[in-house]
KEKE-3310 file (N, C-alpha, C; in steps of 0.2 Angstrom, whole numbers, plus 5000, padded with zeros to 4 digits):
npx = (5591:5608:5613:5625:5630:5621:5622:5635:5632:5627:5637:5643:5644:5651:5652:5667:5670:5657:5654:5665:5663:5650:5646:5646:5639:5625:5624:5625:5613:5604:5609:5606:5592:5590:5595:5588:5575:5578:5580:5571:5554:5536:5532:5539:5541:5541:5553:5563:5561:5565:5578:5584:5581:5582:5592:5606:5608:5605:5616:5626:5623:5625:5638:5643:5638:5646:5659:5659:5656:5667:5676:5674:5682:5695:5696:5701:5715:5719:5728:5724:5710:5698:5698:5697:5684:5677:5679:5673:5659:5657:5658:5646:5637:5640:5637:5623:5619:5623:5615:5603:5606:5607:5594:5588:5595:5590:5577:5579:5585:5574:5565:5573:5574:5560:5559:5568:5561:5549:5555:5560:5547:5542:5551:5548:5535:5536:5543:5535:5524:5530:5532:5519:5515:5524:5520:5507:5509:5517:5510:5504:5515:5521:5512:5512:5526:5525:5516:5524:5534:5529:5518:5512:5506:5488:5483:5471:5466:5456:5448:5458:5461:5448:5446:5455:5449:5437:5441:5446:5434:5426:5434:5434:5420:5419:5429:5422:5411:5417:5426:5421:5419:5432:5439:5432:5436:5450:5451:5447:5457:5469:5466:5465:5457:5459:5465:5453:5457:5469:5467:5458:5465:5475:5466:5460:5470:5473:5461:5460:5470:5466:5454:5458:5466:5455:5450:5461:5461:5449:5453:5463:5455:5447:5457:5460:5449:5448:5460:5456:5461:5459:5463:5468:5457:5449:5457:5457:5444:5442:5450:5444:5432:5436:5440:5428:5421:5428:5427:5413:5410:5417:5415:5404:5394:5392:5386:5374:5369:5367:5356:5346:5338:5330:5323:5316:5308:5300:5293:5285:5291:5289:5298:5313:5330:5340:5356:5359:5351:5356:5370:5367:5361:5372:5382:5375:5375:5389:5392:5385:5390:5404:5402:5396:5406:5417:5413:5411:5423:5433:5439:5446:5454:5461:5472:5481:5484:5491:5501:5508:5512:5520:5530:5529:5524:5509:5502:5492:5485:5477:5481:5492:5510:5516:5526:5540:5539:5547:5553:5546:5555:5560:5549:5551:5552:5559:5571:5569:5564:5575:5586:5581:5582:5595:5599:5592:5600:5612:5608:5604:5617:5623:5614:5616:5628:5625:5615:5623:5631:5621:5617:5629:5634:5626:5628:5642:5643:5638:5647:5659:5656:5655:5669:5675:5671:5679:5692:5692:5692:5705:5714:5710:5704:5694:5693:5687:5680:5664:5648:5649:5649:5651:5657:5669:5674:5675:5685:5695:5696:5703:5711:5726:5741:5743:5755:5759:5762:5756:5743:5726:5713:5701:5688:5672:5661:5664:5661:5648:5641:5628:5622:5622)
npy = (5336:5337:5325:5321:5332:5333:5321:5323:5333:5327:5323:5319:5331:5335:5342:5351:5352:5355:5367:5375:5373:5378:5390:5385:5373:5374:5378:5367:5361:5372:5376:5365:5366:5379:5377:5366:5372:5382:5373:5363:5362:5363:5362:5360:5373:5381:5376:5379:5393:5395:5391:5401:5413:5412:5402:5406:5418:5412:5403:5412:5418:5407:5404:5416:5416:5404:5409:5421:5415:5407:5417:5423:5415:5420:5432:5435:5434:5442:5456:5473:5473:5481:5486:5474:5469:5480:5478:5466:5469:5478:5469:5461:5471:5474:5461:5461:5472:5466:5455:5462:5469:5458:5453:5464:5465:5453:5457:5468:5461:5453:5463:5468:5457:5455:5467:5464:5453:5460:5469:5460:5455:5466:5469:5457:5459:5471:5466:5456:5464:5472:5462:5458:5471:5473:5462:5465:5477:5474:5469:5481:5489:5483:5485:5499:5501:5495:5503:5515:5510:5506:5514:5530:5544:5544:5531:5520:5512:5505:5500:5492:5482:5478:5472:5461:5454:5451:5442:5432:5427:5424:5414:5404:5400:5395:5385:5376:5372:5366:5356:5343:5340:5341:5331:5320:5321:5320:5307:5299:5301:5298:5286:5284:5291:5307:5315:5326:5335:5339:5343:5354:5366:5368:5370:5381:5391:5391:5396:5408:5416:5416:5423:5435:5438:5439:5451:5459:5457:5464:5477:5480:5480:5491:5501:5500:5505:5518:5524:5523:5514:5504:5492:5486:5486:5476:5465:5464:5462:5449:5441:5443:5437:5424:5422:5424:5413:5403:5404:5404:5391:5382:5388:5397:5390:5379:5385:5388:5375:5371:5378:5374:5362:5369:5378:5370:5364:5375:5378:5367:5357:5360:5368:5365:5367:5368:5365:5377:5387:5385:5390:5403:5409:5407:5415:5428:5429:5429:5442:5450:5449:5452:5465:5473:5471:5477:5490:5494:5492:5486:5494:5503:5496:5487:5493:5496:5483:5478:5487:5483:5471:5473:5482:5496:5513:5521:5532:5547:5557:5568:5572:5583:5583:5578:5584:5574:5563:5563:5548:5542:5540:5523:5514:5513:5498:5488:5492:5500:5491:5483:5491:5495:5482:5480:5490:5486:5474:5479:5485:5474:5468:5477:5477:5464:5463:5471:5463:5452:5457:5460:5448:5442:5452:5452:5439:5439:5449:5442:5432:5439:5445:5434:5430:5441:5439:5428:5433:5443:5435:5430:5440:5451:5461:5467:5460:5464:5479:5484:5489:5481:5491:5488:5476:5480:5485:5473:5466:5475:5474:5462:5453:5456:5449:5457:5464:5463:5475:5483:5495:5493:5489:5502:5505:5497:5504:5517:5518:5524:5522:5515:5501:5503)
npz = (5881:5877:5884:5889:5896:5906:5913:5918:5927:5938:5948:5964:5976:5992:6008:6011:5997:5992:5996:5991:5977:5975:5968:5955:5954:5951:5938:5927:5927:5925:5913:5904:5905:5899:5886:5881:5880:5870:5860:5857:5850:5847:5834:5817:5811:5823:5829:5820:5821:5834:5834:5826:5833:5847:5851:5848:5856:5869:5870:5870:5883:5891:5890:5895:5909:5913:5912:5920:5933:5935:5935:5947:5956:5954:5958:5971:5969:5960:5952:5952:5954:5953:5940:5933:5937:5932:5918:5917:5920:5910:5899:5901:5898:5885:5880:5882:5873:5861:5860:5858:5846:5838:5837:5832:5820:5813:5811:5802:5792:5787:5783:5772:5764:5760:5753:5742:5736:5732:5723:5713:5709:5704:5693:5685:5682:5674:5663:5658:5655:5645:5635:5632:5627:5616:5608:5605:5598:5588:5575:5571:5570:5559:5549:5548:5544:5532:5525:5525:5517:5505:5501:5498:5508:5511:5508:5504:5517:5523:5512:5506:5516:5517:5505:5506:5516:5511:5501:5508:5515:5504:5499:5509:5508:5495:5497:5506:5498:5487:5491:5492:5479:5473:5481:5476:5462:5463:5469:5458:5449:5455:5462:5476:5490:5495:5511:5519:5528:5524:5511:5511:5516:5506:5495:5499:5499:5486:5480:5486:5481:5468:5468:5471:5460:5451:5454:5451:5437:5434:5438:5428:5417:5419:5419:5406:5399:5405:5399:5386:5377:5363:5358:5370:5378:5371:5372:5387:5389:5383:5391:5403:5401:5400:5413:5420:5415:5420:5434:5435:5431:5439:5452:5455:5450:5458:5469:5463:5461:5474:5478:5469:5473:5482:5474:5466:5476:5480:5468:5467:5460:5446:5440:5433:5433:5419:5410:5403:5410:5423:5421:5417:5428:5437:5431:5431:5445:5447:5441:5448:5461:5459:5454:5465:5475:5468:5466:5479:5487:5479:5468:5474:5484:5476:5468:5478:5483:5471:5471:5482:5479:5468:5473:5472:5473:5476:5465:5462:5450:5452:5464:5473:5474:5490:5503:5509:5523:5538:5545:5560:5575:5580:5591:5608:5614:5620:5625:5636:5647:5647:5651:5663:5669:5670:5678:5690:5691:5695:5707:5714:5716:5724:5735:5738:5744:5755:5761:5765:5774:5784:5787:5793:5803:5815:5820:5822:5831:5843:5844:5846:5858:5866:5865:5871:5885:5888:5886:5895:5907:5906:5902:5908:5901:5887:5871:5859:5853:5855:5848:5832:5817:5804:5791:5788:5800:5807:5801:5803:5817:5820:5832:5840:5847:5861:5872:5890:5894:5885:5880:5884:5872:5867:5878:5877:5881:5876:5863:5856:5845:5835:5826:5809)
capx = (5596:5614:5613:5632:5631:5616:5625:5641:5630:5625:5642:5641:5649:5648:5657:5671:5669:5651:5655:5669:5660:5643:5644:5646:5635:5618:5625:5624:5605:5601:5611:5602:5585:5589:5597:5582:5570:5579:5582:5565:5547:5530:5532:5545:5542:5543:5560:5567:5561:5569:5585:5586:5580:5584:5598:5612:5608:5606:5623:5630:5621:5628:5646:5644:5637:5652:5665:5658:5656:5674:5680:5674:5687:5701:5696:5706:5722:5721:5730:5719:5703:5693:5698:5695:5677:5674:5679:5668:5653:5656:5657:5639:5634:5641:5633:5616:5618:5624:5609:5598:5607:5606:5587:5586:5597:5585:5571:5581:5586:5568:5563:5577:5572:5554:5560:5570:5555:5545:5559:5560:5541:5541:5554:5545:5529:5538:5545:5529:5520:5534:5531:5512:5515:5527:5516:5501:5511:5521:5507:5503:5521:5522:5507:5515:5532:5523:5513:5529:5539:5526:5513:5512:5500:5482:5482:5464:5468:5449:5447:5463:5459:5441:5448:5458:5444:5432:5444:5446:5427:5424:5438:5431:5414:5420:5432:5417:5407:5421:5430:5418:5420:5439:5441:5430:5440:5457:5451:5446:5463:5475:5464:5463:5453:5464:5462:5450:5460:5475:5465:5455:5469:5478:5461:5458:5475:5472:5455:5461:5474:5462:5449:5462:5467:5449:5449:5466:5459:5444:5457:5466:5450:5445:5462:5460:5443:5450:5465:5453:5465:5454:5466:5469:5450:5447:5461:5455:5437:5443:5453:5439:5427:5439:5440:5421:5419:5432:5424:5406:5410:5420:5414:5397:5389:5391:5381:5367:5367:5365:5349:5342:5332:5325:5319:5311:5303:5296:5288:5282:5294:5288:5304:5319:5335:5345:5362:5359:5348:5361:5376:5365:5361:5379:5385:5372:5378:5396:5392:5382:5395:5410:5400:5395:5412:5421:5412:5412:5430:5438:5442:5451:5459:5465:5478:5485:5486:5495:5507:5512:5515:5526:5534:5528:5520:5502:5502:5486:5486:5474:5484:5498:5515:5517:5533:5542:5538:5552:5550:5547:5560:5557:5546:5556:5548:5563:5577:5567:5564:5582:5590:5579:5584:5603:5599:5590:5605:5617:5605:5605:5624:5624:5610:5619:5634:5622:5612:5628:5633:5616:5617:5635:5636:5623:5631:5648:5642:5637:5654:5664:5654:5658:5676:5676:5671:5685:5698:5692:5694:5712:5719:5706:5702:5690:5697:5684:5676:5657:5646:5652:5645:5651:5661:5676:5676:5676:5691:5700:5697:5706:5715:5734:5744:5746:5759:5756:5763:5752:5737:5720:5709:5696:5682:5667:5656:5666:5658:5641:5638:5624:5622:5619)
capy = (5339:5336:5320:5320:5337:5332:5316:5326:5337:5322:5321:5321:5335:5336:5344:5357:5353:5358:5375:5378:5373:5380:5394:5381:5367:5375:5379:5362:5360:5378:5376:5360:5368:5384:5374:5362:5377:5385:5368:5360:5365:5359:5360:5362:5380:5383:5374:5384:5400:5396:5391:5407:5419:5411:5398:5410:5422:5407:5400:5417:5418:5401:5406:5422:5413:5400:5414:5425:5411:5405:5423:5425:5412:5423:5439:5436:5433:5447:5463:5477:5470:5486:5486:5468:5469:5485:5475:5460:5472:5480:5463:5460:5477:5472:5455:5463:5475:5462:5451:5466:5471:5452:5453:5470:5463:5448:5461:5471:5456:5451:5469:5469:5451:5457:5472:5460:5450:5465:5472:5455:5454:5472:5468:5452:5462:5475:5462:5453:5469:5474:5457:5459:5477:5471:5457:5469:5483:5472:5469:5488:5492:5480:5489:5506:5500:5493:5509:5520:5508:5505:5518:5537:5546:5543:5525:5517:5506:5502:5496:5487:5477:5475:5467:5455:5451:5448:5436:5426:5425:5420:5408:5399:5398:5390:5379:5372:5369:5363:5351:5336:5339:5340:5325:5315:5321:5317:5300:5296:5302:5294:5280:5284:5297:5312:5318:5332:5340:5341:5345:5360:5372:5369:5373:5388:5395:5392:5400:5415:5420:5416:5428:5442:5438:5441:5458:5462:5458:5470:5483:5481:5482:5498:5505:5501:5510:5524:5526:5523:5510:5500:5485:5484:5484:5470:5460:5463:5459:5442:5438:5443:5432:5417:5422:5423:5406:5398:5405:5402:5384:5379:5391:5399:5384:5375:5388:5387:5368:5371:5381:5371:5359:5374:5381:5364:5363:5381:5378:5360:5352:5362:5371:5361:5371:5364:5367:5384:5391:5385:5394:5410:5411:5407:5421:5433:5429:5432:5449:5454:5449:5456:5472:5476:5472:5481:5497:5496:5493:5483:5498:5507:5492:5483:5496:5496:5477:5478:5491:5479:5465:5476:5486:5502:5518:5523:5539:5550:5563:5574:5574:5587:5580:5580:5583:5567:5564:5559:5542:5543:5535:5517:5514:5509:5493:5483:5496:5503:5486:5480:5496:5494:5476:5481:5494:5481:5469:5483:5486:5467:5466:5481:5474:5457:5464:5473:5457:5447:5461:5460:5441:5441:5456:5450:5433:5441:5452:5437:5428:5444:5446:5428:5431:5446:5436:5424:5437:5447:5430:5428:5446:5457:5466:5464:5459:5468:5485:5482:5485:5482:5494:5486:5471:5482:5485:5467:5465:5479:5472:5456:5454:5454:5447:5463:5463:5465:5483:5486:5498:5489:5493:5507:5502:5496:5509:5523:5517:5525:5522:5509:5498:5507)
capz = (5876:5879:5890:5893:5901:5912:5917:5922:5933:5944:5952:5971:5980:5999:6013:6008:5990:5990:5998:5986:5970:5975:5962:5949:5954:5948:5931:5922:5926:5922:5906:5901:5904:5894:5879:5879:5879:5864:5855:5855:5849:5845:5827:5813:5811:5830:5830:5816:5824:5840:5832:5824:5837:5854:5852:5848:5863:5874:5870:5873:5890:5895:5890:5900:5915:5915:5913:5926:5939:5936:5937:5954:5960:5952:5960:5977:5967:5954:5953:5948:5954:5951:5932:5931:5938:5927:5912:5917:5920:5903:5895:5901:5894:5878:5878:5881:5867:5856:5859:5855:5839:5834:5835:5827:5813:5810:5808:5797:5786:5785:5779:5766:5760:5758:5748:5737:5733:5729:5717:5708:5706:5699:5687:5681:5679:5669:5657:5655:5652:5639:5630:5629:5623:5610:5604:5603:5594:5582:5569:5569:5567:5552:5544:5548:5540:5525:5522:5523:5512:5499:5499:5500:5512:5508:5505:5506:5521:5524:5506:5505:5521:5515:5499:5508:5520:5506:5497:5513:5516:5498:5498:5514:5506:5490:5499:5509:5492:5482:5494:5490:5471:5472:5483:5471:5456:5464:5470:5452:5446:5459:5464:5483:5492:5499:5517:5518:5532:5520:5505:5512:5516:5499:5491:5501:5497:5478:5479:5489:5476:5462:5469:5471:5453:5447:5455:5447:5430:5433:5438:5422:5412:5421:5417:5399:5398:5407:5395:5380:5372:5361:5358:5377:5380:5368:5376:5393:5389:5381:5397:5408:5399:5402:5420:5422:5413:5425:5441:5435:5430:5445:5459:5456:5448:5464:5473:5460:5462:5481:5479:5465:5477:5485:5469:5464:5481:5480:5462:5466:5455:5439:5437:5434:5430:5415:5410:5401:5416:5429:5419:5416:5435:5440:5428:5435:5452:5447:5439:5454:5467:5457:5453:5471:5479:5465:5467:5486:5489:5475:5464:5479:5487:5471:5466:5484:5483:5466:5473:5487:5475:5463:5477:5469:5477:5473:5463:5459:5446:5455:5471:5473:5478:5497:5505:5512:5530:5541:5548:5567:5579:5582:5597:5613:5617:5624:5628:5643:5652:5648:5655:5670:5672:5671:5685:5695:5693:5699:5714:5717:5718:5730:5741:5740:5749:5761:5765:5768:5781:5788:5790:5796:5808:5821:5823:5824:5837:5848:5845:5849:5865:5870:5866:5876:5892:5889:5886:5902:5912:5905:5902:5912:5896:5882:5865:5854:5855:5852:5843:5825:5813:5797:5791:5788:5807:5810:5798:5806:5824:5821:5838:5840:5854:5864:5878:5896:5895:5880:5882:5882:5867:5869:5881:5873:5882:5873:5857:5857:5838:5834:5820:5804)
cpx = (5602:5615:5620:5633:5627:5619:5631:5639:5627:5631:5641:5646:5646:5654:5660:5670:5662:5651:5659:5666:5652:5641:5643:5641:5628:5619:5623:5616:5602:5603:5607:5595:5585:5590:5591:5576:5571:5580:5575:5559:5542:5529:5539:5546:5544:5550:5564:5567:5565:5576:5588:5586:5583:5590:5604:5613:5609:5613:5627:5629:5625:5635:5647:5643:5643:5658:5664:5659:5663:5678:5680:5680:5694:5701:5701:5713:5724:5724:5726:5712:5698:5693:5695:5687:5674:5674:5674:5661:5652:5655:5649:5635:5634:5637:5625:5615:5619:5618:5603:5599:5606:5599:5585:5589:5593:5579:5573:5582:5579:5565:5566:5575:5565:5555:5563:5565:5551:5548:5559:5553:5539:5544:5551:5539:5530:5540:5539:5524:5523:5533:5524:5512:5518:5523:5510:5503:5514:5517:5505:5509:5523:5518:5510:5521:5530:5520:5518:5533:5536:5521:5515:5506:5494:5480:5475:5465:5461:5448:5452:5462:5452:5442:5450:5453:5439:5435:5445:5439:5425:5428:5436:5425:5415:5424:5427:5413:5411:5425:5427:5420:5428:5441:5438:5434:5447:5457:5450:5453:5468:5473:5463:5461:5458:5460:5459:5454:5467:5473:5462:5460:5473:5473:5460:5464:5475:5466:5456:5465:5470:5457:5452:5464:5461:5448:5455:5464:5453:5448:5460:5461:5448:5450:5462:5454:5445:5455:5462:5458:5461:5457:5466:5462:5448:5451:5459:5448:5438:5446:5448:5433:5429:5439:5433:5419:5422:5428:5417:5406:5412:5418:5406:5392:5387:5386:5374:5365:5365:5358:5344:5336:5327:5320:5314:5306:5298:5291:5285:5284:5293:5294:5310:5325:5339:5352:5363:5357:5353:5367:5374:5365:5368:5383:5382:5375:5385:5397:5390:5387:5401:5408:5400:5402:5417:5420:5412:5419:5435:5442:5447:5456:5464:5472:5483:5488:5492:5502:5511:5516:5521:5531:5535:5524:5514:5503:5495:5487:5483:5477:5491:5503:5516:5524:5534:5542:5544:5549:5551:5552:5556:5555:5551:5552:5552:5569:5575:5568:5571:5586:5587:5581:5592:5603:5597:5596:5611:5615:5606:5612:5625:5621:5613:5624:5631:5619:5617:5630:5628:5615:5623:5636:5632:5626:5638:5648:5642:5644:5659:5662:5656:5665:5678:5676:5677:5692:5698:5694:5702:5716:5716:5705:5698:5694:5694:5680:5669:5653:5649:5647:5645:5656:5668:5679:5678:5683:5697:5701:5699:5711:5722:5736:5747:5750:5756:5757:5758:5745:5731:5716:5704:5690:5676:5661:5658:5663:5651:5637:5634:5625:5619:5613)
cpy = (5338:5332:5320:5326:5336:5326:5319:5330:5333:5320:5323:5325:5336:5339:5351:5358:5356:5365:5378:5378:5375:5385:5391:5376:5368:5376:5374:5361:5366:5378:5371:5363:5374:5381:5370:5367:5380:5380:5365:5364:5361:5358:5362:5369:5383:5382:5378:5391:5401:5395:5397:5413:5418:5407:5402:5414:5418:5404:5406:5418:5413:5402:5411:5420:5409:5405:5418:5421:5409:5411:5425:5421:5415:5430:5440:5437:5438:5453:5467:5475:5475:5486:5480:5467:5474:5481:5469:5463:5475:5475:5461:5465:5475:5466:5457:5467:5471:5458:5456:5468:5464:5452:5458:5468:5458:5452:5464:5467:5454:5457:5469:5463:5453:5462:5469:5457:5454:5468:5466:5454:5460:5471:5463:5455:5467:5471:5459:5458:5471:5468:5457:5465:5476:5467:5461:5474:5480:5472:5477:5491:5489:5484:5496:5506:5499:5499:5514:5517:5507:5510:5526:5538:5546:5536:5522:5511:5502:5497:5491:5481:5474:5470:5460:5451:5447:5442:5430:5423:5421:5414:5402:5396:5393:5384:5374:5369:5365:5357:5344:5334:5337:5333:5319:5315:5318:5310:5296:5296:5297:5288:5279:5291:5301:5314:5325:5338:5343:5345:5352:5366:5373:5372:5380:5393:5397:5397:5407:5419:5421:5422:5435:5443:5441:5449:5462:5463:5463:5477:5485:5483:5489:5503:5506:5505:5517:5528:5526:5519:5504:5493:5482:5482:5478:5464:5458:5460:5451:5439:5438:5438:5425:5417:5421:5416:5402:5398:5403:5394:5380:5381:5392:5394:5380:5378:5388:5380:5367:5373:5378:5367:5364:5377:5376:5363:5369:5381:5371:5356:5354:5365:5368:5365:5366:5367:5375:5389:5391:5390:5401:5412:5412:5414:5427:5434:5432:5439:5453:5455:5453:5464:5476:5476:5476:5488:5499:5497:5490:5488:5503:5502:5488:5486:5496:5488:5476:5481:5487:5474:5467:5480:5493:5507:5519:5531:5541:5556:5569:5576:5578:5583:5582:5579:5576:5568:5560:5553:5543:5538:5529:5517:5510:5504:5488:5487:5498:5497:5483:5484:5495:5488:5477:5485:5490:5476:5473:5484:5479:5466:5471:5479:5467:5458:5467:5467:5453:5451:5460:5453:5440:5445:5454:5444:5435:5445:5448:5434:5433:5445:5440:5428:5436:5444:5432:5428:5441:5442:5429:5435:5452:5462:5463:5464:5464:5474:5485:5488:5486:5486:5492:5480:5473:5483:5479:5465:5469:5477:5465:5456:5452:5453:5454:5461:5465:5472:5486:5489:5494:5493:5498:5503:5502:5502:5516:5523:5518:5524:5515:5507:5502:5504)
cpz = (5880:5885:5893:5898:5907:5916:5921:5928:5939:5949:5959:5974:5987:6003:6010:6001:5988:5991:5992:5979:5970:5970:5956:5948:5951:5941:5926:5921:5923:5914:5902:5900:5899:5887:5877:5877:5872:5858:5852:5854:5847:5838:5823:5813:5817:5831:5827:5819:5830:5839:5830:5829:5844:5855:5852:5855:5869:5875:5873:5881:5894:5896:5895:5907:5918:5917:5919:5933:5940:5938:5944:5958:5959:5955:5966:5975:5962:5956:5949:5948:5952:5943:5930:5932:5934:5920:5912:5917:5913:5898:5895:5898:5887:5875:5877:5875:5861:5854:5856:5848:5835:5832:5831:5820:5809:5807:5802:5791:5783:5781:5772:5761:5756:5752:5741:5733:5729:5723:5712:5705:5702:5693:5682:5678:5673:5662:5654:5652:5645:5633:5627:5625:5616:5605:5601:5598:5588:5575:5567:5567:5560:5547:5543:5543:5533:5522:5520:5518:5505:5496:5501:5504:5508:5505:5508:5510:5522:5517:5505:5510:5519:5509:5501:5512:5516:5503:5502:5514:5510:5497:5503:5511:5500:5492:5502:5503:5488:5484:5492:5483:5470:5475:5478:5465:5457:5466:5463:5448:5449:5461:5472:5485:5497:5506:5517:5522:5529:5514:5506:5512:5510:5495:5492:5499:5489:5477:5481:5484:5469:5462:5468:5464:5449:5448:5451:5439:5429:5433:5431:5416:5413:5418:5409:5396:5399:5402:5388:5375:5370:5361:5365:5380:5377:5371:5383:5394:5387:5387:5402:5407:5401:5410:5423:5421:5418:5432:5441:5435:5436:5452:5459:5454:5454:5469:5470:5461:5469:5482:5474:5468:5480:5480:5467:5469:5481:5474:5462:5461:5448:5436:5439:5430:5426:5415:5408:5407:5421:5427:5419:5424:5438:5437:5431:5442:5452:5446:5445:5460:5465:5457:5460:5475:5475:5466:5475:5488:5484:5471:5468:5482:5482:5469:5472:5484:5477:5467:5478:5484:5471:5467:5474:5474:5473:5472:5461:5456:5449:5461:5470:5477:5485:5499:5509:5519:5533:5545:5556:5570:5581:5589:5602:5617:5622:5628:5635:5648:5653:5652:5662:5673:5674:5678:5691:5697:5697:5706:5718:5720:5724:5736:5743:5746:5756:5765:5768:5774:5786:5791:5795:5803:5815:5824:5825:5830:5843:5849:5848:5856:5869:5871:5871:5884:5893:5890:5893:5907:5912:5906:5906:5907:5890:5875:5859:5857:5851:5853:5836:5821:5805:5797:5790:5795:5810:5807:5802:5814:5825:5826:5836:5847:5857:5871:5884:5897:5890:5883:5880:5876:5871:5872:5877:5874:5879:5866:5857:5850:5838:5827:5815:5801)
residu = (MET:LEU:PRO:GLN:VAL:GLN:ASP:SER:ALA:THR:LEU:ASP:PHE:SER:GLY:VAL:GLY:ALA:ILE:ILE:PHE:ALA:PRO:LEU:LEU:TRP:ILE:PRO:ASP:TRP:GLN:ALA:LEU:MET:ILE:ASP:PHE:ALA:TRP:TYR:GLY:GLY:SER:THR:PHE:GLU:VAL:ILE:LEU:LYS:TRP:ILE:ILE:LEU:LEU:PRO:PRO:VAL:LEU:LEU:LEU:VAL:ALA:ALA:ILE:TRP:VAL:THR:MET:ILE:SER:LEU:TYR:THR:VAL:PRO:PHE:ARG:TYR:GLY:ARG:ILE:GLU:PHE:LEU:THR:ALA:LEU:VAL:THR:SER:TRP:TRP:ASP:ALA:GLY:ARG:SER:VAL:TRP:PHE:TYR:TRP:ALA:GLY:ILE:VAL:ARG:LEU:ALA:VAL:VAL:LEU:VAL:GLY:TRP:ILE:TRP:GLY:ILE:LEU:LYS:THR:PHE:VAL:LYS:LEU:VAL:ALA:ALA:VAL:PHE:LYS:GLY:ALA:PHE:LYS:SER:PRO:LEU:LEU:VAL:LEU:ASP:TRP:THR:SER:ARG:LYS:TYR:PHE:LYS:PRO:GLY:VAL:PRO:TRP:VAL:ALA:PHE:LEU:GLY:LEU:LEU:PHE:TRP:ALA:VAL:ILE:GLU:GLY:ILE:ILE:PHE:THR:PHE:THR:LEU:THR:PRO:THR:MET:ILE:GLU:VAL:LEU:ALA:GLY:ILE:THR:GLY:TYR:GLU:PRO:ASN:PRO:ALA:VAL:MET:ALA:PRO:ILE:LEU:PHE:ILE:PHE:LEU:PHE:PHE:LEU:ILE:LEU:GLY:SER:PHE:ALA:CYS:LEU:HIS:ALA:LEU:ALA:ASP:ALA:PHE:ARG:GLN:ARG:LYS:THR:LEU:MET:ILE:LEU:GLU:MET:ILE:PHE:VAL:GLU:LEU:PHE:VAL:MET:PHE:PHE:GLU:VAL:ILE:PHE:LEU:TYR:ARG:GLU:LEU:ILE:ASP:ALA:VAL:THR:PRO:TRP:ILE:ALA:GLN:GLN:THR:GLY:GLY:GLN:LEU:GLN:LEU:GLY:LEU:VAL:ALA:THR:LEU:LEU:LEU:ALA:SER:PHE:GLY:TRP:VAL:GLY:VAL:ARG:GLY:MET:THR:TRP:PHE:LEU:PHE:GLY:ARG:TYR:GLY:THR:PRO:ALA:LEU:LEU:ALA:VAL:LEU:SER:ARG:GLN:THR:ILE:THR:ARG:ASP:GLU:GLU:ALA:PRO:ARG:PRO:ALA:MET:ALA:ALA:PRO:PRO:PRO:PRO:ASP:LEU:TRP:ARG:GLY:PRO:ILE:THR:ALA:LEU:LYS:GLU:GLU:THR:GLU:TRP:PHE:LYS:LYS:GLU:GLY:ARG:GLU:VAL:PHE:ALA:LEU:ILE:SER:LEU:PRO:VAL:LEU:GLN:LEU:LEU:ALA:ALA:ALA:MET:ASN:PHE:ILE:THR:VAL:LEU:ILE:LEU:ALA:ARG:PRO:MET:PHE:SER:LEU:PRO:PHE:ASN:SER:LEU:GLU:GLU:VAL:ARG:ALA:ALA:THR:PRO:LYS:MET:PHE:SER:SER:LYS:GLY:ALA:PRO:PRO:ALA:SER:SER:HIS:SER:ASN:GLU:GLY:GLY:MET:ARG)
# end
């Protein structure tokens, strides 16, 4: 390291020159050894670690040695030698304290950085938890809003959800059985075979609303019988027959056709279902399925479904009117994390200034200690009062050109306060 310095250290001094420059001749070799030790390492991590921990104190030590050795030549010619030597010794004391505060500042900076990382991780975890919490609660909040908007208390939620679930299940079953037939029909009409991946979702949506419409017709027929309106009863029976005919021909007949080979196999081929038998079995199947689902959940879930579609509330004659319930305050899903994030942002700003001070003060301590050696050599007094406790003290300690009659600054040993 520093080959120029090493080359300059090879000058030949002999005789009187060797005696005169004896206090300085050993410094270049020692300086090169110390800087090489602080500069090089066995790995990149070791090099970086030495640059941070050892190199600045070593440079301060080299500067202090040079100034001290050179100062010895000025002692015989100085006025106030006692004060000069006192200032020189005090500068060494300040240099030692500055090195110690430099290392302590590095440790403190590392602790603060770990705290920063931990705070960022906590904030990130809070935000992620809030996102998952909101995603989980959103469907429940939508259902709660729907119940308060459309229904009065006492809505048969189990029946309502059961009706929707059954319509989905039945729609999937009939979609599976009707897809080949619909593809064949559309291919005969249009001249090309449609894609089943496109055909199946469209057919499922159609069947889903068709099944719900079948339950709505049953509900209208039940209301007609309940109100004993003969004309309405006849109209709804007429409509329900058409509904049953449509579903039997296009839906339930496919189920009977699917079990026909099994019937023929079990009877040894003696029983072959004709058109009438197939339609009768499909009709019985429709009545049985609709009857079981209607009495289980359809008669309770269908009014709720119609109320949702018509934006009406469900009223029951046998129920006494209940006082209106005040809507609960909206859940605090996002305000809390956002407020916490704002607080963390303010904390980061405050800590950013603190971290800047933690980075700057240890280095400025070493620079000030080195400057004190130079000013002691020139003016026999230190320039700075060390250690610095804050950046404000560094700004306030900006040196001024003090006259020869001016009083020197307060000695560094009078400042007993450590780094905060």
